[in-house]
N, C-alpha and C positions, 0 to 999 in steps of 0.2 A: 221296388222290382229290379231284380238283378239279370241280366243277360242269361244266366245258365240255370235260373230257377228251374226246379223239377228233376235237374241231373245229379243223380248221386253217384259218387265215386268211391270204390273199396280201395285203399291205399296202403299196400303191402310195402312201399318203397321206404328207404332210409339214407341218409346223408345228404347228398345234394341234388343230383342231376333229377331222380323222382320226385322228393319233396319241392324243387323248385317248380317242376310242372304241377304237381296238384295244389302248391299254394297258388299259382295262377288261376287255375280252374275255380278254385274257393274264393278267390278274390272276385271272379265274375259270377259267383253266385251259386256254384255247385256246392252240394251239401258234400265235403270229403271226409271220410271215416278213415283215419290213421290207425293202422292195426300195427300195434307195439309188442315186442317181446315183454312178457311178465318181469317186473323187477327192474331190469336195465333199461329197455326202450330203446329208441334211437340211437344210435352210436353218439351222435352229435350231441346229445344231452350231456355228455361229459367231456367234450371238446373244449376245454378252456384251460386257464383263464382266457378271458374274463367271464365270471358269473354274476349273476343278477343278485343284487342286494335287496333284502327284503323291506317291509315298511320300517323296520326297527333298525336298518342298516347292516343287518347280518347276512354274511353270504348264503345263498342258497346252492342246490345243485343243478340250476337251470342256466346252461352255458348260452353266452350271447351268440355263437354260433347257431345252436338249436333255434333260439326266439327269432332270428332273423329269416327262417325258412319255413316257418309252419304256422302262420297266422290264419285264422278264420276255418281252421279245421277242428274236428272233433277227435278225441283219442279214446281208442279201447286196447286191452292188453287180451293177447289170445297166443297160446303155444301151438304153433302150426305143426310141430312135431309130433303132438298128442292126436290120436284119432279123432278124440270128442273135438279137439280144437278144429280140425280139418272140417268135421261135419258141420259145426257152427257156422265156420266161414262160407261153406257151401249153401246154407240156408241164408246169409248175409248177401251173397253174390245174386240170388234170386230178386233182392229187393234193390240192386245197384244196375245202372248203366254202363259203367265204366269200372275195369280191374286194372290196378297197374302194378308192376312189381320189378325190383331191380335184383333178383338173386342170381347166382350163377346158372349157365345153362344147364337144364335138366333136373335142377332142384325141385322145381314146382310140380313135375312130374312125380317125383317120389311121394310128395304130399298129396296126390290126386288134384292138384289146382293150377295144373297146366291149361293151355287154351284148348286142346283137344277134349280133355275131360270136361271142362266148364260149358264148353259150347253145346254140349247135348242135353244138359240141363237148362242152358240159357241162350238161345241161337242167336239172340239180339246184343249179345254181350261184346262190347268193344274192349279189347285185351290188349294191354301195351306192356311190352317187356324193355327193359332199359339194361344193356350189357356193356362191357368194354368195348367189345369186338362184333356183336351180333349173334343170332343163333347159328349161324353157318360159317364155314371157312375154316382155313387151319389155324386160327387163334381163338375159336370160338370159346375153348375151355380155359384160356388165359384170365387170369383177374384184371381188369381193366381199371386202372385209377387215372384220375384227371393228368396228373402230372406226367406219367409215362406216356400217355396219349398225346399232351401236347409235344413230347418228343417223337415220338413215332410218327404221328400224323404232320411233321414239318414246321410246327409253329415255331419251335425253339430254333430252327435254322434260320429263321426271318427276324428273331427278336432279340435284341440286345445290341451292343455298340459294335460298330464295325470292326472286322476281324485285322484289317490292316493297321488298327490303331490299338491292337491288344484286345479287342473284344472277344466274347465267347457266347456259347449258349445260355439263353435266359428265359426263365417261365415268365408268364404274364402273372400279374401281382394276385388276381382272383383266378379261382379256377373255372376257366371261360368254356372248356371243354363240356363240363358237367351243365354249366347254366345254359349254353346254346342248346346242347341235347334236350335239357327240359324244355326250353321254349319251343324247338322242332317238336318234340312230344306232344305239347299242348296243342299246336297246330293240327298234326295228325289225328289227335283224338278229337279234335271238332269236326275234322273233315269225315272222319269215321261216323260220327253221330249223324251228322248229314246223310250219310250213305244210309245210315239204320232207317232214318225218318224217310227217305225215298222207297227203299228196298225192304225194309224190314230184317235187313242182314247184317249181323256182326262181322267183325274180323279182328285177326291178328296184327299189331303193329310191332315190329321188331326194329327197334332203335339202338344204333351203336354209337360210343362215344367217339370212336374212331372215324366212322362214317361221317359223323357231324364235323369233326376236326378237318378232316379233307374238304368238305363243302365250305367251310369257314376261310379256307385259303384264298378264296374270291378273285379278285383281280390277280394276285400273284401265281394262283393256280393257272389261271388262263394265259398268263405271260409265260408259264414253263410250256403249256400244252401248243399254245400258238407257234412260239419261237424257241424257247431254250431247249425242249428236247432235241431240237435237230440243229440249233446252232452252239449247243453247250453253255449259254448263258444261264445258269441255273440262278435264280433269287437267293440272295443271302442277305445277311444281317446290314442294315443301314442306320443302325442308332434311330435316332430322332428325325432322320430323314425319309423322304418319301421315293418309292422306286420309280413313280412314273412322273412326277410334278417337282418342279423347281421354281420358286423356293418354297418350300412346305415343309418345314422342320423347326426345333428349337434353335433360339439363337440367344447369346449372351449379351444383356445391355450393361447399362453403366452401373457401378457399383451401387448399394442402397446407402442412404446418408450415414450409416454406421460401418460402411466399408465392407458390406458382405456383397459376394456375388448375387447377381440377380439375372433372371431369363423370362423370355417370352416365346411363345408360339406365333410362328407366322405361316399362315396357310393361304398361300396364293393360289386360287383353282383356275385362273385363267388369264389370257394375256390382256386382257382389259383391267383386270384387278392388278396384274404387275404393274401396269402403266400408270394407274393410280399410287401404287405404293412407292414408284420411283418418282412421282410430284411430291409426297409426303417426306422421302427422304432427301429430296434435293438433288437426284442424281439423274442422268440420262441413258440408263442401262437399257430401258425401252426402246431407245432409238438404234442402238448397236445391232447389227445385223446377226451376230452372234447369239443375242439374248431376246429378240424379237417375239420368236414363237416359243411356246413350251418345249416343243420337240428340240428345238435348238438349244434351251438353257439346259435340259437334261442331257444332251450331247457334251455340252460346255459347263457341266455342274463343276468341275474341278478348278476352273478359272474364276467362275462368278461368284461362289460361295465365299471365299476368302475375302472379296471385296464386300459383300453382304455383311460378313462377321464385323470387319473393322468398321463399317458404317453404323451397326447397329449399337454397337458399344459407346457410341458418342451421345446417345441420349439415356435418360433413366425409363424404367420400365412404365411409370404413370403416364411419362411424355409420350412415348411410343403407342400405348395402347389408347390414349386420348386422340390423338391425331389419326392414327390407324381406324378406329371405330367411325370417327367423324367421316373418314373418305370411304367408308363401307369396304374396308381392305380386311378380309377375314384374320383375326388376331385371338390370341387370349392369354390370361395369365396362367400359372401352374400352381394350382392351390393343394394345400395339404388338406386333410380331412377336418380341420376345425374350420379353414377358409371355406370348404365346400358347404358344410350344414350351418354354417351363418350367413352363406350368400343371400342376398335379398332376392333373388330370382328362384332359387330352389326352394326358399321359405314361401315364395309366393305361390309355386306351383304346389305347394302342400306334399312335398317330398320326404318331410317327417311327420308322423302321425303318433299321438299319444293314446296309449292303451292302458286300461285297468288290469292289470295280471291278478290272478289270486293271491300271489305273493306280494305284489308291489303295484300301487296306484301310480298310475302317470308315466309308464316306462315308453320310452320312444325308441321307434322302430323305422326303417325305411319304407315308404308306402309304394304301391303299385303305381306305375307310370302313366298307365292307359287313362285317357279322359274320354268319357263318352258324353254325349248331349243328352241322350234320353235314358240311359240305364247306368247312372254314375255308381263305380266300386264303391262299396259300402263295407263299413267295419262291421264284424259281427263277433267273432269270437278271438280273443287274444291266444297266441300260441298255447295248446293246452298241457296241462300237467299230466304225467303219465298215467293213463287209463281214466282219466278225469271223467269220461263220456260213458264208460262202458255199462253201467247201470242203466243209463238212459237210452242209449243206443239199443240194447237187447229188449229193454220193455217195448220201445216204440215201433221197432220193426218185426221182432219176432215174437214179441207179446209173451214173454218168458216171465213168470212169476218172481217175486223176491226169493222165495226158496229154490227155486231152479236156478237162478243166478249166483246165490249163496252156495249150493252145491257144486256148480262149476268152480267157484274160488277155492273150495275145502280141495277139490281134486287138481288144483293148480293149473287147470285149463285156462284159467283168466288170471 
């Protein structure tokens, strides 16, 4: 049994934020019915290379991007611009608990699939809209993409190397505004379902990438609101260093045996850890009044860090990591993807799972990180082929006959 057994989601979202949300719900046991455009489907099906290779090692049209965001779902096709398609979806809505979409503001109303229309026929419906800037405000009609939102929402102003050594704006390597919005949306939907259980009342959830990005500014947002807006100390790019903690950054260590540069992460989180680090490094910085407390180390960062840099270069990565881990000083290697996915801890935690896809047996995908003691996340469906479950869903939920389904296909509704 899964945590969300009995919950059904009608998913009209595509690309990343919405599908990330619904993949999470699907992993937790919800029956997610992914509604896709006939013939082309979710945009990310074509976002490659790389594309999946089939059992004969031939390239397919299934992009890795799509495969990594749509496991445990069922796919149907439906043309929502067609009045028959709209009528069909309204019938499906009655069989679902959650409706999620990420169309432009106002698009769903044109199709009669907006919350105000659907709540009339299904008062308990939890309806989640995901857009770049939300359903209200001066930016509501703008197209909102993760990249732009990382810029507008301040993330790129604090990401990248320091400006005083030639740095500039840098986006994060994955679409974090999309991913965080998907996770916040998942939490919101679960809370709204709880509200339905206690009151019998559904509601509309308005999720915006920009809102999420601003929330993600976390401690740096607080830094600005508590101090920066008054003092003028606006958080900026710090490269691999931390704004509030020292030493907490990447340091270069001795070259590899082949002569290549090498690095480690040193993440000293408190004064006790700093003293332990100094013992490992055989230095007395923790006794110097300028460096005893973290607040002093932050103030005197410019003096301390060069000394640390010189010290760290005297030993190899393996030597440092072994000694620091033994002393329980937070530290780490900087792994590439090959090293990540072969890491014994990653493998032990089952963060890679094998799936038998209709086109290829044994494809590996990243798995859900949630570990339950009572209702473990289960593998059910590999990422579906376009419209793979159309016939199944319409027969199961709407009790349509084969002839009725065929007629809908012939009229290009499906």
